[in-house]
Structure formats: C-alpha cells, structure tokens
C-alpha positions in Angstrom: 9.8 12.0 9.1 8.5 11.3 5.5 8.2 8.5 3.4 7.1 7.6 0.1 4.0 5.6 -0.7 3.6 4.6 -4.3 5.3 7.9 -5.3 3.2 9.9 -3.0 4.8 11.9 -0.3 3.5 11.1 3.3 4.5 12.6 6.4 4.4 11.5 10.0 2.4 13.5 12.4 1.7 12.8 16.2 -1.5 13.6 18.0 -0.7 15.1 21.8 -2.2 13.1 24.8 -3.9 13.9 27.6 -7.7 15.2 28.5 -7.6 18.5 26.7 -6.7 17.1 23.3 -8.6 13.8 23.4 -11.7 14.9 21.4 -9.6 17.5 19.0 -8.5 16.4 15.5 -8.0 18.5 12.9 -5.8 21.1 13.2 -4.4 19.6 16.4 -1.6 17.4 15.5 1.8 18.3 15.4 5.5 17.2 14.1 7.4 15.3 16.9 8.7 18.0 18.8 9.8 19.8 22.2 12.2 21.9 24.2 15.9 22.0 23.4 17.9 21.4 27.0 20.9 23.7 28.0 23.9 23.2 26.2 22.0 20.9 23.2 21.7 21.6 19.8 18.7 21.7 17.7 19.8 18.5 15.7 20.3 16.5 19.2 17.0 18.0 20.3 15.3 17.0 17.2 16.8 13.2 17.7 16.2 12.9 21.4 12.3 14.3 21.2 11.6 12.2 18.3 12.8 9.2 20.3 10.9 10.3 23.4 7.6 11.0 21.8 7.7 7.8 19.4 10.2 5.2 21.4 12.1 5.1 17.6 15.6 6.5 17.5 16.7 8.4 14.2 19.9 7.3 12.1 20.9 9.6 9.1 21.3 12.9 8.4 18.8 15.2 9.3 17.6 18.3 6.6 17.0 21.4 8.1 13.4 22.9 7.4 14.0 26.2 9.0 12.4 27.8 12.3 8.8 29.2 12.7 7.5 31.0 15.9 3.8 29.5 16.7 1.1 31.9 17.5 2.0 31.7 21.6 5.3 33.0 20.4 7.0 29.4 20.7 10.2 29.0 18.7 10.0 25.7 16.4 13.1 24.3 14.4 12.0 21.5 12.4 14.4 18.7 10.4 13.0 16.2 7.9 14.7 12.5 7.4 13.4 9.9 5.4 12.1 6.8 7.0 9.3 4.6 8.3 7.8 3.1 11.3 4.7 1.5 12.2 2.5 3.9 14.0 0.4 1.3 16.0 3.9 0.6 18.0 4.9 4.1 19.0 5.7 4.2 22.6 5.7 7.9 24.0 6.9 9.2 27.4 4.4 10.6 29.8 3.7 14.2 31.5 1.7 14.5 34.7 -0.8 16.9 35.2 -3.3 18.0 37.5 -6.4 16.5 36.4 -9.2 17.6 36.6 -8.2 21.2 36.6 -8.0 22.2 40.7 -8.8 18.7 41.8 -5.3 18.4 43.4 -5.0 14.8 41.8 -2.3 14.4 39.6 -2.6 12.0 36.8 0.0 10.5 34.1 -0.9 10.8 30.3 0.9 9.8 27.5 2.6 13.0 26.0 1.5 11.7 22.7 -1.6 9.3 22.0 -1.1 8.2 18.5 0.7 9.0 15.3 -0.6 8.7 11.6 1.2 9.0 8.4 -0.6 11.6 6.0 -0.3 13.0 2.6 0.2 16.5 2.3 -3.5 17.6 1.9 -4.7 15.6 4.8 -1.4 16.7 6.9 -2.5 20.5 6.0 -5.7 19.4 7.7 -4.6 17.8 10.8 -1.3 19.8 11.8 -1.1 22.9 13.8 -1.7 26.0 11.8 1.4 27.5 13.0 3.1 24.5 11.5 1.9 24.2 8.0 4.6 26.0 6.7 7.0 23.2 7.7 4.8 20.8 5.4 5.4 23.4 2.1 9.3 23.8 3.0 9.5 19.5 3.0 7.6 19.7 -0.3 10.2 22.0 -1.8 13.1 20.0 0.0 12.8 16.4 -0.9 12.9 14.9 -4.2 10.0 13.1 -5.7 10.4 9.4 -6.7 11.5 9.5 -10.5 12.7 13.0 -10.6 16.2 13.8 -11.7 18.6 15.4 -9.2 
C-alpha cells in the first residue's frame, strides 16, 4: 500500500512479530505478504494476506510489481494499491511457535506486531534487503501528484 503525504510518496511496511524479531528494526520490515494457497491466484492471495496481517480489506485494482526471489529462495510476487490506514489500529493474525526453543512450550504471537508509513529513503533502510527492488519498481509505476499522465 502506498499513499502521498504533501506530495511525498510513502509506503506501508509491517514488522514481523514474535521473539526472534523483537529487537530487530533496520532491514527487518516487509511488505504484507504470505503464502499462496493451492488453487489460489496471486492477486487473491495478496488481498487475503493483507487482510490477515493488518485486519484491513483491500478494495480496488492492484498494480503488479513483479516477482523477486529472496535470499532463502522464497518467491515473492508483489502488488501495489493506493490507500491509507491507521497503523495504530492494525490487527494481525497470530502464529504459534515453540518458545523458548526446545522448551516444549508453545506460545502465540502476532504475525505482525506493528506497521508504519515510511518515505522511500526510510523504507529502503527498514525493508528486508531482498524486497528493496519492489520499492524501486513502485517509484517507477506510480505517478507523482501533480504530474501529467
């Protein structure tokens, strides 16, 4: 999701929840994303995952930003949509993991513990390195306010 604030492009990034990510900031944030279910197309998965991670549904067309492969080999297909949401009100789904490791105790954590709006330079510092190309693609695809079509 992106928006313009006083003609400045901002992007929505989310911070992963759970104990591993608790103290990580720069290079730890992500676009809202997730797995494509069997029989599901990428657009439907993007809409579903955005809702699961933020509690907000997406209305309107999604602009394709292409595909990347992250360092671990995970394939990520991204889309852009102009919109706005109050980051303080996000409500993420949860995940259950064994924590501490090898303790036999299962704990529940939010998949996303917070979200934020960032201008492109700040987003480049915050986002996972492998997802940075999506920020560059977004800047090429969206039309700045006041520009001619």
